[in-house]
N, C-alpha and C positions, 0 to 999 in steps of 0.2 A: 473534206473528203465525204462523198455521199455514200452511205451504207444503208442496207436494209430496204424496207418498203417494197419488197419484190411482189407481193400480192397486189398492192395498190397500183404499182406501175403496170402490172399485167392487166388489171381491170381497165385502166385508162387506155392502154394500147389496143386492147380488144375493141373497145368502143370506137377508138379512132379509126381502126381498120374497117369498121362497118360502113356501108354505103349511105346510111342515113345521117342527117344532122343530129347532134347530141347536145343535151343540156345536163351539166354535171354540177353538183353542189358539194363543196369540200368545207368541212368545219372542224373545229377542235380547239383546244385550249391554247393560250399564248405560249410561244416558244416550242411547240411540239413539232414544227417542221413542215407546215402546210405549204408555204410559199416555195420552200426548197424542193418539195416533192413535185409540184407543178412545173417549176422551172427546169428540173431534171427531165421530166416527161417531155417538155416542149423543146429541149435542146437541139434536136435534129429535125424539127418540124417548122413549117411556116406558122408564125404566131404574131399576135399583138398582145401587149402586156400593159394594163392600166392599174394604177395604185390609188386607192382612197386614202385621204390624209385626215388624221384625227383632228377634230376641232374646227374644221372648215364648214361653212354652210354651203348650200347648193351652188351658189355663184362661184365660190372658190373651188369646189370640186370640179365644176365644168371647165374652169380656166386651167386647172391642172390636167384634166383629161385631154383638153385640146392641145396643151403643150406636149403631152406624151404622144398624141396622135401625130402631130407635126414631126416629132423626132423619129418616129418609126415608119412614116409613109414618104415615099418619093413622089410628092405631089406639091409643086410650087404654088398652086392655088391656095393651099392651106395657110401659107404665110400671110395672106391678105384677108383671111376669114376669121371673125370672132364670133363664136357661138354663145348665145345667151341662155339657151335652154337645151334639154336633152333631145327633143324631137328632131331638130335638124342634124344633130350628131348621128342619131340612129338612122336617119335617112341617108346620110353620107356612107355609113357603114354598110347599109343594105345594098347600095350600088356597088360598093367595093366587094362585098361577098359574091355578087353575081359574076365577077371577073375571075374568080378563083378556079383553077384547074385541080390543084391539090387541096386537100382539106385544110382549112385554116383553124388554128386554135386561138380563141379570144379569151384572155384571162383577166377577169375582174377581181383584183386582189383587195383585201380589206373592204369587202363589198358593203359592210354595214356603214363605213364612213362615206363611201360614194353615195349611198342612199340617204345619208344623214339620219339614219335610224328611223326612216319613214317608209311607207309602203308605195309611195308614188312611183319610184323607179322600178320596183318589182312589177307593178301593174303595167308600166310601159314596156318592160321586157316581155311580159306575157303577150301584149298586143303585137309587138314586132315578131315575136316567135310564131304566133299563130298565123299572121298575115304574110310573113316573108321568110324568116330565118329557118324555120323547120324544113323548108324546101331548098335550102342553100347548102353549099359544101363547107359546113362550119361546125365547130365544136365549141360551145360556150361553157366556160368554167366560172362559177360564182364561188368565191372563197372568202371566209370570214372567221373571226375569232370571238366576236361578242355573241356567245351562243344563244342567249335569250332572243336576240334578233334573228339569227340564222335559222333557229329551229322554228320559232313561232311565225315569223314574217316571211320566211323564204320556203323552207321545207314543208311546213304545214299550212302554207297560205292557200287560200282558195284560188288565187290567181295562177299559181304554178301547179295546181293539183293535176296529177296524171301526165305532166309534161317532163318531169325530171327523170332522166334515164338512169342516173346513178347518184346515190348519196354516199359520200365517204366521210365517216366520223373518225378522224385520224387519232389514233391512240399512242401513248408513250411506247418507247422501244421495248421489245421483248428481251429477255436475258442474252440470247445469242447475238442480238443486234448491238447491245451494250458492249459485249466482248469485242465485236467486230469494230465498233467505233473507237475503242481504246486500243485497237491494233495489237492485242495480245501482249502488250508491253508490261503488264503487271500480272501478278498471280490471280487466279480465279477467286481465291478467298478475298483478296484486296478489292477486286472488282465487285464482289458481292457487297462489300461495305459501302462502296459508292452507290450501288443499286438500291440499298435499303435506306440511304440517307438523302440521295438526290433523285431517285426514281429513274424512269426511262425517258426523261425530257432531253432531247438532243442538244439544245442550246446550253443546258446546265452541264452536261457531260463534256461538251467541247471546251469548257473552261478549265478542265483538268489538265495539269501539266504532268505528262506521263514520265517525266524524268525525276519527279519528286514523289515522296511517299504519300500515303493516304493522310497521315497526320499533318504533314507540311501543307498539302493542298487544302485540307479542311480549315486549318488555321488561317491561311491566306484568303480563302474564299468567304469565310464566315466571321472570323474573329478579329479582324484588323480594322482600324479606322477607315471608313469609306470602302469597306470590302464589298465585293460584287453581290453576294447573296444575303448579307445582313440587311440590305435595303430592298431586296426583291419583293418582300411581302407587301410593301406599300403599293406595288404596281399590279399585283396578281388579280385582285377582284375588280379594281377600278378599270383596268383595261379589258376585262373579260365580260363583265355584265353591266347593264344599265343601272339596275337597282343594287349596286354593289354592296351597300351596307347590309342588306338583308342576307346576301350570300355569305358575307364575311361573318355575320353573327351566327349563322348556322354552322360554319366550319369551326368557329371558336367554341361553340357549345359542344361539338362532338369531339373535341381534342382529347378528353380524358377517358371516354368509354362510349360504346354504341348506345343509341337512343331510339325509342319508338317515335312514330309520327305524332302521337298525342303528347309525348314529352317535349318534342321540338315545338309543337304548336303552343303549348302552355308557356314555355320559356320565352318564345318570341311574341306571345300575346297575339297570335294570329289564328284564324279558323283553320281547322285541319282539312280543308277542302282543296279544291282545284288549284287555288293560288299557291298555297304552300307546296302542294305536290309538284307543281311546275318548277318551282325553285329547286326542289330535290332532284327532279328529272334532269334539269340542266347541269346541276353539280355532278350528277352521275355520268352524264354524257361526256363531260370534260374530265372525267377520271379523278375528281377531287374526293368524292365519297363513293361508297358501294353499299347497296342494300342487300341484306341477307334474310333468307327464309329457312327455317329448319327443314332438313331433308325430307321429313315425313309430312310436310304441309304442302298444299297446292298454292298456286300464284294468287288466289283470292283471299288467302288468310290475312287477318289483321295483325298476325304475329310477325311483323317485319321490323328489322332493326337497321338503322343507318349508321355507318361507321366512317370516320375520316380515314381515308386510305392513301391520300397524297403524301409521299415520303418527305418532300421538302417541308410541307406545313407541319407534319408531325415533329420533325426535328426542330423547326423554328419555334413552335410553341413550348417545347421542352427545354431548349438550351439557349436560344437566341433572345427571345422576348424577355425572360427574367434577367438577362445580363446586358441589356441594351446599353446602359450607361457606361459600363466598363469597356464594352466593345468600341463604342464611339470615341473613347479616349486612348485606345491601345495602338501603339506604333511598333512595339518590339516584342512584347511578351507572347509566349506560346499559350494563349488562353485556352485553346482546345485541350491541351494536355492538362491544364489546371482545372478547368471547369467541367469538362466532359468525361475524360478517360477514367478518373477514379470512380465514377458513379454510373457508368452507362452499360454495364454488362446485362443487367435485367432489361433495360430499354432495347438493347440489341436483340434480345430474345423476342420481345413483342414485335419489333420491326421485321424480324425474320419471318414470324408468323404472318404478318401483313403481306410481305412479299410473296409468300407461298399462296396465300388466298388469292392474290391478284393474278397469279400464274397457275391457277388450279387446273385449267384445261391442259396446259403444257405438262404438268405433273402427271395427269391421266395418260397423256401420250407416252411419256417415259415409262409408265407402269404397264402400258399395253392394253388399256381398256377404254380409250377415249371414245371409240365408236359406240360404246354401250352406255355412256353416261346419260342419265336422265336429268339429274340435278346435283348441285353441290353447294356446300357452304358450311359454316360452323353450326354446331348443334347447341341449342339453348332452349330453355322453357320460359314461360311467361314471367315467372317471378325472378328469373336470373338477371343480375345486373351486369354480368360478363358472360362470355361464351364458355360453355362447359367442355366442348370438344373443338379442337382447332379446325378440323376440316373433315367432313363426311360426304362421301359420294353415294348416291342411289343409282343403281345400274339396271338396265333392261334385262340382264342375264341373271336376275334374282340374287344379286350380291350387294351387300353394304360394305364399303371400304372406309375404315376409320384411319385417319392420318394423325400421327403425333409429330410435331415439329420441335426440334431442339437446336439451339445455337450455343454450343459450348466450345471451349478451347481444346478439347480432346475428343476422341471417339466415344460414342455412347456405350455404356456398359449395361449389364443385365439388370441393374437396379431399376431401369425404366419399365420393366415388365409389370411390376406391382402397380406402378402409377397408371399405366395404360389399362390394366385389368380393372382398376377402380373406376376409371372413366367409362369404360365399356359397359359396366354394370348399370350406368345411367340410361343406357339405350334400351328401347323396346324394338327387337328385331322382328319384322313380319314373318309369319309362318311360311316355311318353305324357302327362306333366304339364308345364304351363307354370310358369315361375318369375316371379312378380311382385315388385316392390320398392316399399316405401313409406317415406316419411320423415315422422316426427312430431316437430315441434320447437316451440320457444318462439315464434319470430317468423317461421317459414316459411323458404322457400328464397330466396336472392338471385336476381337476374335472370339471370345467366349459368347458374346451375344449372337454373332453370326452362326456359331456352331449350335446354339440352342434352337435355332430355326423357328423362333416365335413369330417373327414378322414375315408376312408374305412378300413384302416389297421393302427394299432398303435403297434410299437415294441420298447422295451427298451433294455439296455445292458444285463439285466437278461435273456431276450429271446434269445439274440445272443449266450449266453454261455450255453444254455440248452443242 
């Protein structure tokens, strides 16, 4: 069942309706739903679909491309033609494009494999785009998941500079899309637990059996011999990045707390220049990490911290990696109940904070000031090893909004006030600004806290999944 992605589909359909030819690049992390998005968009349109295959060299890619072409084209001459290079294929496509009365979508999926991670195919597409295709009734979609290639060699390439009409960096599902995918068959509180352990990756969420409880699903998916997600880690970086060991090392180093650029550079024994920054940019584009700047600093500050925010990796490092041997030998036991449940209440609190940070703009929408937000993020100072305030918004209407996040088994009581007051004392509020306070929690505030009127905004899990 296809759910969500309304904005992306609208963007694609708007482009398709335009009278000009279009060149679109779609990229994102593995299993985020890139191919499904484009296939859904193409479902009612004339289209050609070509897949790159991992591990093949150019000769093998051309052979597979030719086979896909024969299968989709009603042209008996193709049965007797064997292409040995890309140029005659593109010549054939160019002639075919000229015959189209309705706009044709041409989808190059896993483009990095088609290109064999080289720029030759990118340059050839540039040449045919400039000389032929930009004047054709066609929409070219280049889609890939090896972000280091798609960003550096496609989006930022000199060959395609100024030619790409739309770049779609596909992100994990938002909370309401997670709720929609799980078809409202479990409580919002249970769906929240899936969201903070699996994240918004559609392929992960589709593995959930909605007829079973959260504990049953987690045990089956993570803690059984040959379970689906116990072995997922081995594929994440290898399939996503060319220099996957560097990316894996960065994620591993960030598992316990946020780090600065200098700390990461020192740990990896790399210069803190453009090379390392490009690794971090790619990790952030694919939603594995997030960079944070204190609300009172500008974008040029050196006081930036990088945090591992991918839900699956955070859960994996905490509970799967230390128990790999037991998991590999388990066929019957409920290891999730034994290894995780007795110890994970505090981890859930950090995971809930992480979820709120990743959905900070949605929270601002729910609190009614999204259009006034200038910046947001946790508050910390140079000497801090952890964040001092969970989430702080700076607003154009001269308001600072401080958010406290709590994941507890019952509504939050008035005891939270002293804790928030102590944290707010750490802040320096600019002259002329108002300080607002917000509480974002699992089950909301209890009645005495609500009557106290201390918080300007109160949100619960139910609100987050509206």
